PDB file of the backbone (N, CA, C, O) and the ligand in Angstrom, with CONECT records:
HET     ZN  A 101       1
ATOM      1  N   MET A   1      61.497 140.242 112.724  1.00  0.00           N
ATOM      2  CA  MET A   1      62.841 139.760 112.444  1.00  0.00           C
ATOM      3  C   MET A   1      63.010 139.587 110.925  1.00  0.00           C
ATOM      4  O   MET A   1      62.154 138.994 110.271  1.00  0.00           O
ATOM      5  N   ALA A   2      64.085 140.091 110.383  1.00  0.00           N
ATOM      6  CA  ALA A   2      64.324 139.999 108.937  1.00  0.00           C
ATOM      7  C   ALA A   2      64.514 138.549 108.520  1.00  0.00           C
ATOM      8  O   ALA A   2      65.168 137.756 109.197  1.00  0.00           O
ATOM      9  N   LYS A   3      63.926 138.243 107.400  1.00  0.00           N
ATOM     10  CA  LYS A   3      64.054 136.881 106.882  1.00  0.00           C
ATOM     11  C   LYS A   3      65.402 136.694 106.210  1.00  0.00           C
ATOM     12  O   LYS A   3      65.988 137.634 105.675  1.00  0.00           O
ATOM     13  N   LYS A   4      65.876 135.466 106.250  1.00  0.00           N
ATOM     14  CA  LYS A   4      67.098 135.068 105.535  1.00  0.00           C
ATOM     15  C   LYS A   4      66.685 133.936 104.617  1.00  0.00           C
ATOM     16  O   LYS A   4      65.804 133.144 104.950  1.00  0.00           O
ATOM     17  N   ILE A   5      67.323 133.863 103.460  1.00  0.00           N
ATOM     18  CA  ILE A   5      66.903 132.890 102.459  1.00  0.00           C
ATOM     19  C   ILE A   5      68.066 131.962 102.101  1.00  0.00           C
ATOM     20  O   ILE A   5      69.178 132.414 101.829  1.00  0.00           O
ATOM     21  N   VAL A   6      67.795 130.692 102.108  1.00  0.00           N
ATOM     22  CA  VAL A   6      68.742 129.688 101.601  1.00  0.00           C
ATOM     23  C   VAL A   6      68.185 129.187 100.278  1.00  0.00           C
ATOM     24  O   VAL A   6      67.063 128.684 100.210  1.00  0.00           O
ATOM     25  N   ILE A   7      68.988 129.331  99.226  1.00  0.00           N
ATOM     26  CA  ILE A   7      68.587 128.926  97.881  1.00  0.00           C
ATOM     27  C   ILE A   7      69.227 127.562  97.602  1.00  0.00           C
ATOM     28  O   ILE A   7      70.448 127.414  97.647  1.00  0.00           O
ATOM     29  N   ASP A   8      68.400 126.597  97.321  1.00  0.00           N
ATOM     30  CA  ASP A   8      68.897 125.240  97.053  1.00  0.00           C
ATOM     31  C   ASP A   8      68.707 124.917  95.578  1.00  0.00           C
ATOM     32  O   ASP A   8      67.582 124.770  95.102  1.00  0.00           O
ATOM     33  N   ALA A   9      69.818 124.808  94.864  1.00  0.00           N
ATOM     34  CA  ALA A   9      69.763 124.366  93.469  1.00  0.00           C
ATOM     35  C   ALA A   9      69.634 122.840  93.475  1.00  0.00           C
ATOM     36  O   ALA A   9      70.571 122.133  93.846  1.00  0.00           O
ATOM     37  N   GLY A  10      68.474 122.342  93.062  1.00  0.00           N
ATOM     38  CA  GLY A  10      68.222 120.903  93.131  1.00  0.00           C
ATOM     39  C   GLY A  10      69.219 120.082  92.331  1.00  0.00           C
ATOM     40  O   GLY A  10      69.737 120.508  91.298  1.00  0.00           O
ATOM     41  N   HIS A  11      69.467 118.876  92.857  1.00  0.00           N
ATOM     42  CA  HIS A  11      70.376 117.926  92.185  1.00  0.00           C
ATOM     43  C   HIS A  11      71.793 118.479  92.127  1.00  0.00           C
ATOM     44  O   HIS A  11      72.173 119.287  92.974  1.00  0.00           O
ATOM     45  N   GLY A  12      72.585 118.053  91.132  1.00  0.00           N
ATOM     46  CA  GLY A  12      73.972 118.522  91.015  1.00  0.00           C
ATOM     47  C   GLY A  12      74.958 117.362  91.057  1.00  0.00           C
ATOM     48  O   GLY A  12      74.693 116.319  91.655  1.00  0.00           O
ATOM     49  N   GLY A  13      76.087 117.566  90.415  1.00  0.00           N
ATOM     50  CA  GLY A  13      77.165 116.570  90.393  1.00  0.00           C
ATOM     51  C   GLY A  13      76.694 115.260  89.785  1.00  0.00           C
ATOM     52  O   GLY A  13      76.226 115.229  88.647  1.00  0.00           O
ATOM     53  N   ALA A  14      76.819 114.180  90.544  1.00  0.00           N
ATOM     54  CA  ALA A  14      76.468 112.841  90.063  1.00  0.00           C
ATOM     55  C   ALA A  14      74.965 112.649  89.899  1.00  0.00           C
ATOM     56  O   ALA A  14      74.521 111.664  89.309  1.00  0.00           O
ATOM     57  N   ASP A  15      74.196 113.575  90.412  1.00  0.00           N
ATOM     58  CA  ASP A  15      72.731 113.495  90.341  1.00  0.00           C
ATOM     59  C   ASP A  15      72.217 114.577  89.381  1.00  0.00           C
ATOM     60  O   ASP A  15      72.076 115.734  89.775  1.00  0.00           O
ATOM     61  N   PRO A  16      71.934 114.200  88.104  1.00  0.00           N
ATOM     62  CA  PRO A  16      71.541 115.219  87.126  1.00  0.00           C
ATOM     63  C   PRO A  16      70.083 115.634  87.218  1.00  0.00           C
ATOM     64  O   PRO A  16      69.696 116.637  86.619  1.00  0.00           O
ATOM     65  N   GLY A  17      69.250 114.877  87.965  1.00  0.00           N
ATOM     66  CA  GLY A  17      67.808 115.130  87.932  1.00  0.00           C
ATOM     67  C   GLY A  17      67.250 114.653  86.602  1.00  0.00           C
ATOM     68  O   GLY A  17      67.781 113.730  85.986  1.00  0.00           O
ATOM     69  N   THR A  18      66.182 115.287  86.172  1.00  0.00           N
ATOM     70  CA  THR A  18      65.554 114.869  84.928  1.00  0.00           C
ATOM     71  C   THR A  18      66.183 115.601  83.752  1.00  0.00           C
ATOM     72  O   THR A  18      66.930 116.562  83.934  1.00  0.00           O
ATOM     73  N   SER A  19      65.874 115.138  82.546  1.00  0.00           N
ATOM     74  CA  SER A  19      66.350 115.850  81.359  1.00  0.00           C
ATOM     75  C   SER A  19      65.378 115.624  80.213  1.00  0.00           C
ATOM     76  O   SER A  19      64.742 114.577  80.095  1.00  0.00           O
ATOM     77  N   ALA A  20      65.289 116.649  79.376  1.00  0.00           N
ATOM     78  CA  ALA A  20      64.439 116.590  78.185  1.00  0.00           C
ATOM     79  C   ALA A  20      64.866 117.694  77.241  1.00  0.00           C
ATOM     80  O   ALA A  20      65.226 118.789  77.675  1.00  0.00           O
ATOM     81  N   ASN A  21      64.826 117.408  75.953  1.00  0.00           N
ATOM     82  CA  ASN A  21      65.120 118.416  74.943  1.00  0.00           C
ATOM     83  C   ASN A  21      66.489 119.094  75.156  1.00  0.00           C
ATOM     84  O   ASN A  21      66.651 120.286  74.898  1.00  0.00           O
ATOM     85  N   GLY A  22      67.461 118.308  75.631  1.00  0.00           N
ATOM     86  CA  GLY A  22      68.805 118.849  75.835  1.00  0.00           C
ATOM     87  C   GLY A  22      68.965 119.670  77.097  1.00  0.00           C
ATOM     88  O   GLY A  22      70.044 120.202  77.356  1.00  0.00           O
ATOM     89  N   ILE A  23      67.908 119.784  77.887  1.00  0.00           N
ATOM     90  CA  ILE A  23      67.990 120.526  79.145  1.00  0.00           C
ATOM     91  C   ILE A  23      68.169 119.528  80.278  1.00  0.00           C
ATOM     92  O   ILE A  23      67.420 118.557  80.385  1.00  0.00           O
ATOM     93  N   VAL A  24      69.156 119.769  81.113  1.00  0.00           N
ATOM     94  CA  VAL A  24      69.416 118.920  82.255  1.00  0.00           C
ATOM     95  C   VAL A  24      69.015 119.691  83.518  1.00  0.00           C
ATOM     96  O   VAL A  24      69.414 120.838  83.715  1.00  0.00           O
ATOM     97  N   GLU A  25      68.215 119.031  84.369  1.00  0.00           N
ATOM     98  CA  GLU A  25      67.646 119.734  85.512  1.00  0.00           C
ATOM     99  C   GLU A  25      68.691 120.392  86.390  1.00  0.00           C
ATOM    100  O   GLU A  25      68.517 121.540  86.800  1.00  0.00           O
ATOM    101  N   LYS A  26      69.783 119.682  86.689  1.00  0.00           N
ATOM    102  CA  LYS A  26      70.769 120.238  87.619  1.00  0.00           C
ATOM    103  C   LYS A  26      71.377 121.536  87.110  1.00  0.00           C
ATOM    104  O   LYS A  26      71.734 122.407  87.903  1.00  0.00           O
ATOM    105  N   ASP A  27      71.499 121.674  85.774  1.00  0.00           N
ATOM    106  CA  ASP A  27      72.053 122.898  85.182  1.00  0.00           C
ATOM    107  C   ASP A  27      71.066 124.049  85.275  1.00  0.00           C
ATOM    108  O   ASP A  27      71.436 125.182  85.583  1.00  0.00           O
ATOM    109  N   LEU A  28      69.809 123.741  85.004  1.00  0.00           N
ATOM    110  CA  LEU A  28      68.778 124.800  85.021  1.00  0.00           C
ATOM    111  C   LEU A  28      68.498 125.252  86.446  1.00  0.00           C
ATOM    112  O   LEU A  28      68.308 126.445  86.681  1.00  0.00           O
ATOM    113  N   THR A  29      68.467 124.332  87.401  1.00  0.00           N
ATOM    114  CA  THR A  29      68.229 124.745  88.788  1.00  0.00           C
ATOM    115  C   THR A  29      69.370 125.628  89.294  1.00  0.00           C
ATOM    116  O   THR A  29      69.153 126.537  90.095  1.00  0.00           O
ATOM    117  N   LEU A  30      70.596 125.352  88.816  1.00  0.00           N
ATOM    118  CA  LEU A  30      71.736 126.207  89.227  1.00  0.00           C
ATOM    119  C   LEU A  30      71.597 127.596  88.633  1.00  0.00           C
ATOM    120  O   LEU A  30      71.839 128.588  89.320  1.00  0.00           O
ATOM    121  N   LYS A  31      71.207 127.683  87.356  1.00  0.00           N
ATOM    122  CA  LYS A  31      71.042 128.990  86.722  1.00  0.00           C
ATOM    123  C   LYS A  31      69.954 129.805  87.421  1.00  0.00           C
ATOM    124  O   LYS A  31      70.128 130.997  87.674  1.00  0.00           O
ATOM    125  N   ILE A  32      68.837 129.156  87.730  1.00  0.00           N
ATOM    126  CA  ILE A  32      67.751 129.838  88.446  1.00  0.00           C
ATOM    127  C   ILE A  32      68.235 130.311  89.803  1.00  0.00           C
ATOM    128  O   ILE A  32      67.944 131.431  90.221  1.00  0.00           O
ATOM    129  N   SER A  33      68.975 129.454  90.486  1.00  0.00           N
ATOM    130  CA  SER A  33      69.471 129.795  91.831  1.00  0.00           C
ATOM    131  C   SER A  33      70.467 130.946  91.766  1.00  0.00           C
ATOM    132  O   SER A  33      70.454 131.824  92.629  1.00  0.00           O
ATOM    133  N   GLU A  34      71.326 130.954  90.758  1.00  0.00           N
ATOM    134  CA  GLU A  34      72.283 132.056  90.603  1.00  0.00           C
ATOM    135  C   GLU A  34      71.561 133.381  90.363  1.00  0.00           C
ATOM    136  O   GLU A  34      71.955 134.423  90.886  1.00  0.00           O
ATOM    137  N   TYR A  35      70.489 133.318  89.557  1.00  0.00           N
ATOM    138  CA  TYR A  35      69.691 134.524  89.300  1.00  0.00           C
ATOM    139  C   TYR A  35      69.054 135.030  90.608  1.00  0.00           C
ATOM    140  O   TYR A  35      69.116 136.218  90.926  1.00  0.00           O
ATOM    141  N   LEU A  36      68.442 134.097  91.354  1.00  0.00           N
ATOM    142  CA  LEU A  36      67.816 134.500  92.616  1.00  0.00           C
ATOM    143  C   LEU A  36      68.843 135.076  93.574  1.00  0.00           C
ATOM    144  O   LEU A  36      68.568 136.069  94.247  1.00  0.00           O
ATOM    145  N   HIS A  37      70.010 134.477  93.647  1.00  0.00           N
ATOM    146  CA  HIS A  37      71.095 134.955  94.518  1.00  0.00           C
ATOM    147  C   HIS A  37      71.455 136.409  94.150  1.00  0.00           C
ATOM    148  O   HIS A  37      71.579 137.269  95.023  1.00  0.00           O
ATOM    149  N   GLN A  38      71.617 136.658  92.862  1.00  0.00           N
ATOM    150  CA  GLN A  38      71.966 137.999  92.393  1.00  0.00           C
ATOM    151  C   GLN A  38      70.870 139.014  92.746  1.00  0.00           C
ATOM    152  O   GLN A  38      71.163 140.119  93.204  1.00  0.00           O
ATOM    153  N   ARG A  39      69.609 138.629  92.527  1.00  0.00           N
ATOM    154  CA  ARG A  39      68.494 139.545  92.806  1.00  0.00           C
ATOM    155  C   ARG A  39      68.355 139.813  94.297  1.00  0.00           C
ATOM    156  O   ARG A  39      68.140 140.956  94.700  1.00  0.00           O
ATOM    157  N   PHE A  40      68.474 138.775  95.123  1.00  0.00           N
ATOM    158  CA  PHE A  40      68.364 138.983  96.567  1.00  0.00           C
ATOM    159  C   PHE A  40      69.502 139.879  97.042  1.00  0.00           C
ATOM    160  O   PHE A  40      69.293 140.726  97.911  1.00  0.00           O
ATOM    161  N   ASP A  41      70.717 139.704  96.481  1.00  0.00           N
ATOM    162  CA  ASP A  41      71.827 140.589  96.838  1.00  0.00           C
ATOM    163  C   ASP A  41      71.494 142.040  96.457  1.00  0.00           C
ATOM    164  O   ASP A  41      71.735 142.961  97.238  1.00  0.00           O
ATOM    165  N   GLU A  42      70.946 142.234  95.268  1.00  0.00           N
ATOM    166  CA  GLU A  42      70.587 143.579  94.813  1.00  0.00           C
ATOM    167  C   GLU A  42      69.536 144.212  95.728  1.00  0.00           C
ATOM    168  O   GLU A  42      69.524 145.426  95.932  1.00  0.00           O
ATOM    169  N   LEU A  43      68.668 143.381  96.265  1.00  0.00           N
ATOM    170  CA  LEU A  43      67.591 143.864  97.128  1.00  0.00           C
ATOM    171  C   LEU A  43      68.012 143.958  98.605  1.00  0.00           C
ATOM    172  O   LEU A  43      67.232 144.392  99.452  1.00  0.00           O
ATOM    173  N   GLY A  44      69.242 143.550  98.899  1.00  0.00           N
ATOM    174  CA  GLY A  44      69.749 143.609 100.258  1.00  0.00           C
ATOM    175  C   GLY A  44      69.174 142.555 101.187  1.00  0.00           C
ATOM    176  O   GLY A  44      69.125 142.745 102.402  1.00  0.00           O
ATOM    177  N   ILE A  45      68.739 141.442 100.609  1.00  0.00           N
ATOM    178  CA  ILE A  45      68.157 140.355 101.402  1.00  0.00           C
ATOM    179  C   ILE A  45      69.234 139.300 101.650  1.00  0.00           C
ATOM    180  O   ILE A  45      69.801 138.758 100.701  1.00  0.00           O
ATOM    181  N   PRO A  46      69.515 139.010 102.908  1.00  0.00           N
ATOM    182  CA  PRO A  46      70.545 137.997 103.211  1.00  0.00           C
ATOM    183  C   PRO A  46      70.192 136.662 102.568  1.00  0.00           C
ATOM    184  O   PRO A  46      69.066 136.181 102.705  1.00  0.00           O
ATOM    185  N   ASN A  47      71.148 136.066 101.870  1.00  0.00           N
ATOM    186  CA  ASN A  47      70.896 134.785 101.208  1.00  0.00           C
ATOM    187  C   ASN A  47      72.168 134.011 100.988  1.00  0.00           C
ATOM    188  O   ASN A  47      73.255 134.579 100.881  1.00  0.00           O
ATOM    189  N   GLU A  48      72.015 132.703 100.922  1.00  0.00           N
ATOM    190  CA  GLU A  48      73.129 131.805 100.651  1.00  0.00           C
ATOM    191  C   GLU A  48      72.652 130.702  99.724  1.00  0.00           C
ATOM    192  O   GLU A  48      71.455 130.432  99.627  1.00  0.00           O
ATOM    193  N   MET A  49      73.606 130.063  99.040  1.00  0.00           N
ATOM    194  CA  MET A  49      73.280 128.963  98.126  1.00  0.00           C
ATOM    195  C   MET A  49      73.862 127.642  98.652  1.00  0.00           C
ATOM    196  O   MET A  49      74.988 127.611  99.146  1.00  0.00           O
ATOM    197  N   THR A  50      73.091 126.559  98.543  1.00  0.00           N
ATOM    198  CA  THR A  50      73.610 125.275  99.009  1.00  0.00           C
ATOM    199  C   THR A  50      74.724 124.752  98.100  1.00  0.00           C
ATOM    200  O   THR A  50      75.608 124.028  98.558  1.00  0.00           O
ATOM    201  N   ARG A  51      74.685 125.113  96.825  1.00  0.00           N
ATOM    202  CA  ARG A  51      75.797 124.797  95.937  1.00  0.00           C
ATOM    203  C   ARG A  51      75.952 125.920  94.918  1.00  0.00           C
ATOM    204  O   ARG A  51      74.970 126.544  94.518  1.00  0.00           O
ATOM    205  N   THR A  52      77.194 126.175  94.500  1.00  0.00           N
ATOM    206  CA  THR A  52      77.468 127.218  93.542  1.00  0.00           C
ATOM    207  C   THR A  52      78.107 126.650  92.282  1.00  0.00           C
ATOM    208  O   THR A  52      78.451 127.401  91.369  1.00  0.00           O
ATOM    209  N   GLY A  53      78.267 125.339  92.222  1.00  0.00           N
ATOM    210  CA  GLY A  53      78.809 124.682  91.059  1.00  0.00           C
ATOM    211  C   GLY A  53      78.155 123.314  90.892  1.00  0.00           C
ATOM    212  O   GLY A  53      77.140 123.013  91.520  1.00  0.00           O
ATOM    213  N   ASP A  54      78.745 122.507  90.048  1.00  0.00           N
ATOM    214  CA  ASP A  54      78.184 121.174  89.746  1.00  0.00           C
ATOM    215  C   ASP A  54      78.629 120.192  90.845  1.00  0.00           C
ATOM    216  O   ASP A  54      79.491 119.340  90.630  1.00  0.00           O
ATOM    217  N   THR A  55      78.022 120.342  92.009  1.00  0.00           N
ATOM    218  CA  THR A  55      78.444 119.614  93.200  1.00  0.00           C
ATOM    219  C   THR A  55      77.411 118.579  93.600  1.00  0.00           C
ATOM    220  O   THR A  55      76.210 118.852  93.579  1.00  0.00           O
ATOM    221  N   THR A  56      77.870 117.399  93.961  1.00  0.00           N
ATOM    222  CA  THR A  56      76.982 116.355  94.474  1.00  0.00           C
ATOM    223  C   THR A  56      76.682 116.642  95.944  1.00  0.00           C
ATOM    224  O   THR A  56      77.597 116.806  96.750  1.00  0.00           O
ATOM    225  N   LEU A  57      75.399 116.701  96.285  1.00  0.00           N
ATOM    226  CA  LEU A  57      74.985 116.829  97.684  1.00  0.00           C
ATOM    227  C   LEU A  57      74.046 115.682  97.997  1.00  0.00           C
ATOM    228  O   LEU A  57      72.948 115.611  97.445  1.00  0.00           O
ATOM    229  N   GLY A  58      74.462 114.787  98.873  1.00  0.00           N
ATOM    230  CA  GLY A  58      73.660 113.622  99.228  1.00  0.00           C
ATOM    231  C   GLY A  58      72.441 114.017 100.054  1.00  0.00           C
ATOM    232  O   GLY A  58      72.344 115.156 100.511  1.00  0.00           O
ATOM    233  N   PRO A  59      71.507 113.077 100.250  1.00  0.00           N
ATOM    234  CA  PRO A  59      70.254 113.379 100.943  1.00  0.00           C
ATOM    235  C   PRO A  59      70.442 113.805 102.397  1.00  0.00           C
ATOM    236  O   PRO A  59      69.584 114.504 102.937  1.00  0.00           O
ATOM    237  N   SER A  60      71.521 113.412 103.041  1.00  0.00           N
ATOM    238  CA  SER A  60      71.732 113.908 104.407  1.00  0.00           C
ATOM    239  C   SER A  60      72.609 115.155 104.405  1.00  0.00           C
ATOM    240  O   SER A  60      72.505 115.999 105.294  1.00  0.00           O
ATOM    241  N   GLU A  61      73.481 115.263 103.389  1.00  0.00           N
ATOM    242  CA  GLU A  61      74.379 116.422 103.323  1.00  0.00           C
ATOM    243  C   GLU A  61      73.627 117.708 102.951  1.00  0.00           C
ATOM    244  O   GLU A  61      73.952 118.788 103.442  1.00  0.00           O
ATOM    245  N   ARG A  62      72.618 117.579 102.078  1.00  0.00           N
ATOM    246  CA  ARG A  62      71.911 118.777 101.593  1.00  0.00           C
ATOM    247  C   ARG A  62      71.241 119.551 102.730  1.00  0.00           C
ATOM    248  O   ARG A  62      71.456 120.758 102.840  1.00  0.00           O
ATOM    249  N   PRO A  63      70.425 118.892 103.592  1.00  0.00           N
ATOM    250  CA  PRO A  63      69.828 119.677 104.680  1.00  0.00           C
ATOM    251  C   PRO A  63      70.861 120.199 105.677  1.00  0.00           C
ATOM    252  O   PRO A  63      70.664 121.264 106.263  1.00  0.00           O
ATOM    253  N   LYS A  64      71.961 119.465 105.880  1.00  0.00           N
ATOM    254  CA  LYS A  64      73.026 119.976 106.773  1.00  0.00           C
ATOM    255  C   LYS A  64      73.619 121.252 106.207  1.00  0.00           C
ATOM    256  O   LYS A  64      73.844 122.225 106.926  1.00  0.00           O
ATOM    257  N   ARG A  65      73.872 121.230 104.880  1.00  0.00           N
ATOM    258  CA  ARG A  65      74.436 122.405 104.221  1.00  0.00           C
ATOM    259  C   ARG A  65      73.447 123.572 104.309  1.00  0.00           C
ATOM    260  O   ARG A  65      73.835 124.709 104.577  1.00  0.00           O
ATOM    261  N   ALA A  66      72.163 123.272 104.079  1.00  0.00           N
ATOM    262  CA  ALA A  66      71.146 124.330 104.104  1.00  0.00           C
ATOM    263  C   ALA A  66      71.071 124.997 105.480  1.00  0.00           C
ATOM    264  O   ALA A  66      70.850 126.203 105.586  1.00  0.00           O
ATOM    265  N   GLN A  67      71.260 124.192 106.535  1.00  0.00           N
ATOM    266  CA  GLN A  67      71.162 124.743 107.886  1.00  0.00           C
ATOM    267  C   GLN A  67      72.462 125.327 108.384  1.00  0.00           C
ATOM    268  O   GLN A  67      72.500 125.942 109.449  1.00  0.00           O
ATOM    269  N   SER A  68      73.535 125.141 107.622  1.00  0.00           N
ATOM    270  CA  SER A  68      74.862 125.595 108.087  1.00  0.00           C
ATOM    271  C   SER A  68      75.005 127.112 108.044  1.00  0.00           C
ATOM    272  O   SER A  68      75.873 127.668 108.717  1.00  0.00           O
ATOM    273  N   PHE A  69      74.166 127.787 107.265  1.00  0.00           N
ATOM    274  CA  PHE A  69      74.343 129.227 107.083  1.00  0.00           C
ATOM    275  C   PHE A  69      73.670 130.046 108.185  1.00  0.00           C
ATOM    276  O   PHE A  69      74.299 130.908 108.799  1.00  0.00           O
ATOM    277  N   TYR A  70      72.388 129.771 108.428  1.00  0.00           N
ATOM    278  CA  TYR A  70      71.625 130.573 109.391  1.00  0.00           C
ATOM    279  C   TYR A  70      70.955 129.734 110.460  1.00  0.00           C
ATOM    280  O   TYR A  70      70.148 130.241 111.239  1.00  0.00           O
ATOM    281  N   GLY A  71      71.288 128.444 110.500  1.00  0.00           N
ATOM    282  CA  GLY A  71      70.647 127.575 111.498  1.00  0.00           C
ATOM    283  C   GLY A  71      69.258 127.161 111.067  1.00  0.00           C
ATOM    284  O   GLY A  71      68.883 127.284 109.901  1.00  0.00           O
ATOM    285  N   ASN A  72      68.510 126.671 112.023  1.00  0.00           N
ATOM    286  CA  ASN A  72      67.170 126.154 111.759  1.00  0.00           C
ATOM    287  C   ASN A  72      66.164 126.941 112.589  1.00  0.00           C
ATOM    288  O   ASN A  72      65.657 126.463 113.604  1.00  0.00           O
ATOM    289  N   SER A  73      65.888 128.166 112.129  1.00  0.00           N
ATOM    290  CA  SER A  73      64.946 128.993 112.888  1.00  0.00           C
ATOM    291  C   SER A  73      63.836 129.508 111.977  1.00  0.00           C
ATOM    292  O   SER A  73      63.927 129.397 110.755  1.00  0.00           O
ATOM    293  N   SER A  74      62.799 130.065 112.573  1.00  0.00           N
ATOM    294  CA  SER A  74      61.608 130.439 111.824  1.00  0.00           C
ATOM    295  C   SER A  74      61.815 131.633 110.907  1.00  0.00           C
ATOM    296  O   SER A  74      60.935 131.934 110.101  1.00  0.00           O
ATOM    297  N   ASP A  75      62.941 132.321 111.000  1.00  0.00           N
ATOM    298  CA  ASP A  75      63.182 133.470 110.122  1.00  0.00           C
ATOM    299  C   ASP A  75      64.018 133.068 108.885  1.00  0.00           C
ATOM    300  O   ASP A  75      64.495 133.925 108.141  1.00  0.00           O
ATOM    301  N   VAL A  76      64.178 131.773 108.689  1.00  0.00           N
ATOM    302  CA  VAL A  76      64.927 131.285 107.523  1.00  0.00           C
ATOM    303  C   VAL A  76      63.949 130.634 106.541  1.00  0.00           C
ATOM    304  O   VAL A  76      63.135 129.792 106.919  1.00  0.00           O
ATOM    305  N   ILE A  77      64.051 131.044 105.277  1.00  0.00           N
ATOM    306  CA  ILE A  77      63.218 130.475 104.219  1.00  0.00           C
ATOM    307  C   ILE A  77      64.125 129.648 103.311  1.00  0.00           C
ATOM    308  O   ILE A  77      65.182 130.111 102.883  1.00  0.00           O
ATOM    309  N   LEU A  78      63.699 128.422 103.025  1.00  0.00           N
ATOM    310  CA  LEU A  78      64.442 127.572 102.091  1.00  0.00           C
ATOM    311  C   LEU A  78      63.696 127.522 100.768  1.00  0.00           C
ATOM    312  O   LEU A  78      62.535 127.119 100.710  1.00  0.00           O
ATOM    313  N   LEU A  79      64.383 127.939  99.699  1.00  0.00           N
ATOM    314  CA  LEU A  79      63.831 127.817  98.350  1.00  0.00           C
ATOM    315  C   LEU A  79      64.570 126.678  97.663  1.00  0.00           C
ATOM    316  O   LEU A  79      65.759 126.794  97.365  1.00  0.00           O
ATOM    317  N   SER A  80      63.876 125.588  97.415  1.00  0.00           N
ATOM    318  CA  SER A  80      64.508 124.445  96.748  1.00  0.00           C
ATOM    319  C   SER A  80      63.996 124.369  95.326  1.00  0.00           C
ATOM    320  O   SER A  80      62.824 124.073  95.094  1.00  0.00           O
ATOM    321  N   ASN A  81      64.889 124.642  94.360  1.00  0.00           N
ATOM    322  CA  ASN A  81      64.479 124.741  92.963  1.00  0.00           C
ATOM    323  C   ASN A  81      64.563 123.396  92.263  1.00  0.00           C
ATOM    324  O   ASN A  81      65.600 122.733  92.271  1.00  0.00           O
ATOM    325  N   HIS A  82      63.444 123.008  91.655  1.00  0.00           N
ATOM    326  CA  HIS A  82      63.371 121.786  90.860  1.00  0.00           C
ATOM    327  C   HIS A  82      62.555 122.049  89.614  1.00  0.00           C
ATOM    328  O   HIS A  82      61.643 122.876  89.622  1.00  0.00           O
ATOM    329  N   ILE A  83      62.873 121.362  88.569  1.00  0.00           N
ATOM    330  CA  ILE A  83      62.155 121.479  87.289  1.00  0.00           C
ATOM    331  C   ILE A  83      61.741 120.073  86.903  1.00  0.00           C
ATOM    332  O   ILE A  83      62.578 119.270  86.491  1.00  0.00           O
ATOM    333  N   ASN A  84      60.466 119.767  87.031  1.00  0.00           N
ATOM    334  CA  ASN A  84      60.001 118.430  86.678  1.00  0.00           C
ATOM    335  C   ASN A  84      59.778 118.315  85.169  1.00  0.00           C
ATOM    336  O   ASN A  84      59.497 119.306  84.495  1.00  0.00           O
ATOM    337  N   ALA A  85      59.904 117.124  84.664  1.00  0.00           N
ATOM    338  CA  ALA A  85      59.738 116.883  83.228  1.00  0.00           C
ATOM    339  C   ALA A  85      58.264 116.821  82.843  1.00  0.00           C
ATOM    340  O   ALA A  85      57.935 116.899  81.659  1.00  0.00           O
ATOM    341  N   GLY A  86      57.386 116.686  83.807  1.00  0.00           N
ATOM    342  CA  GLY A  86      55.952 116.620  83.525  1.00  0.00           C
ATOM    343  C   GLY A  86      55.480 115.185  83.398  1.00  0.00           C
ATOM    344  O   GLY A  86      56.279 114.251  83.329  1.00  0.00           O
ATOM    345  N   GLY A  87      54.168 115.030  83.369  1.00  0.00           N
ATOM    346  CA  GLY A  87      53.583 113.714  83.186  1.00  0.00           C
ATOM    347  C   GLY A  87      53.500 112.912  84.481  1.00  0.00           C
ATOM    348  O   GLY A  87      53.291 111.700  84.434  1.00  0.00           O
ATOM    349  N   GLY A  88      53.653 113.532  85.586  1.00  0.00           N
ATOM    350  CA  GLY A  88      53.559 112.809  86.846  1.00  0.00           C
ATOM    351  C   GLY A  88      53.190 113.746  87.970  1.00  0.00           C
ATOM    352  O   GLY A  88      52.753 114.874  87.743  1.00  0.00           O
ATOM    353  N   GLU A  89      53.368 113.269  89.173  1.00  0.00           N
ATOM    354  CA  GLU A  89      53.067 114.099  90.332  1.00  0.00           C
ATOM    355  C   GLU A  89      54.336 114.645  90.969  1.00  0.00           C
ATOM    356  O   GLU A  89      54.319 115.077  92.122  1.00  0.00           O
ATOM    357  N   GLY A  90      55.436 114.628  90.223  1.00  0.00           N
ATOM    358  CA  GLY A  90      56.677 115.151  90.770  1.00  0.00           C
ATOM    359  C   GLY A  90      57.576 114.021  91.253  1.00  0.00           C
ATOM    360  O   GLY A  90      57.106 112.926  91.564  1.00  0.00           O
ATOM    361  N   HIS A  91      58.831 114.292  91.309  1.00  0.00           N
ATOM    362  CA  HIS A  91      59.800 113.272  91.671  1.00  0.00           C
ATOM    363  C   HIS A  91      60.691 113.707  92.820  1.00  0.00           C
ATOM    364  O   HIS A  91      61.583 112.964  93.230  1.00  0.00           O
ATOM    365  N   CYS A  92      60.465 114.875  93.332  1.00  0.00           N
ATOM    366  CA  CYS A  92      61.408 115.429  94.282  1.00  0.00           C
ATOM    367  C   CYS A  92      60.900 115.288  95.722  1.00  0.00           C
ATOM    368  O   CYS A  92      59.704 115.425  95.982  1.00  0.00           O
ATOM    369  N   VAL A  93      61.778 115.026  96.609  1.00  0.00           N
ATOM    370  CA  VAL A  93      61.460 114.957  98.011  1.00  0.00           C
ATOM    371  C   VAL A  93      62.003 116.237  98.670  1.00  0.00           C
ATOM    372  O   VAL A  93      63.189 116.548  98.562  1.00  0.00           O
ATOM    373  N   THR A  94      61.129 116.955  99.339  1.00  0.00           N
ATOM    374  CA  THR A  94      61.537 118.184  99.993  1.00  0.00           C
ATOM    375  C   THR A  94      61.535 117.964 101.501  1.00  0.00           C
ATOM    376  O   THR A  94      60.561 117.461 102.061  1.00  0.00           O
ATOM    377  N   LYS A  95      62.618 118.338 102.144  1.00  0.00           N
ATOM    378  CA  LYS A  95      62.694 118.222 103.585  1.00  0.00           C
ATOM    379  C   LYS A  95      62.666 119.626 104.140  1.00  0.00           C
ATOM    380  O   LYS A  95      63.501 120.464 103.800  1.00  0.00           O
ATOM    381  N   GLU A  96      61.683 119.876 105.008  1.00  0.00           N
ATOM    382  CA  GLU A  96      61.587 121.196 105.605  1.00  0.00           C
ATOM    383  C   GLU A  96      62.699 121.364 106.633  1.00  0.00           C
ATOM    384  O   GLU A  96      62.917 120.500 107.483  1.00  0.00           O
ATOM    385  N   VAL A  97      63.393 122.484 106.538  1.00  0.00           N
ATOM    386  CA  VAL A  97      64.473 122.730 107.508  1.00  0.00           C
ATOM    387  C   VAL A  97      64.163 123.965 108.336  1.00  0.00           C
ATOM    388  O   VAL A  97      64.950 124.338 109.207  1.00  0.00           O
TER     389      VAL A  97
HETATM  390 ZN    ZN A 101      64.295 117.705  90.908  1.00  0.00          ZN2+
END
């Protein structure tokens, strides 16, 4: 069965994530996600993005949005993009969908 990919740009809107050296996590995760979306389209791989702009997605809304495209089945891959500032063990909570 062909895989489908949901690209999750971490953070967004009222939640900027981390920042350092003028880089804000929510902006960089969106750029990375837009690039992945373009490449998957070029490769003919079905894919969707949880957000396409500077949108706030709450902790319960994000997994609902992620599952809204292809459901919750084993042929769906979720890529959740985060950029940590370093110096720790990470700050992001990932929920498998
Ligand atoms: Zn993050």
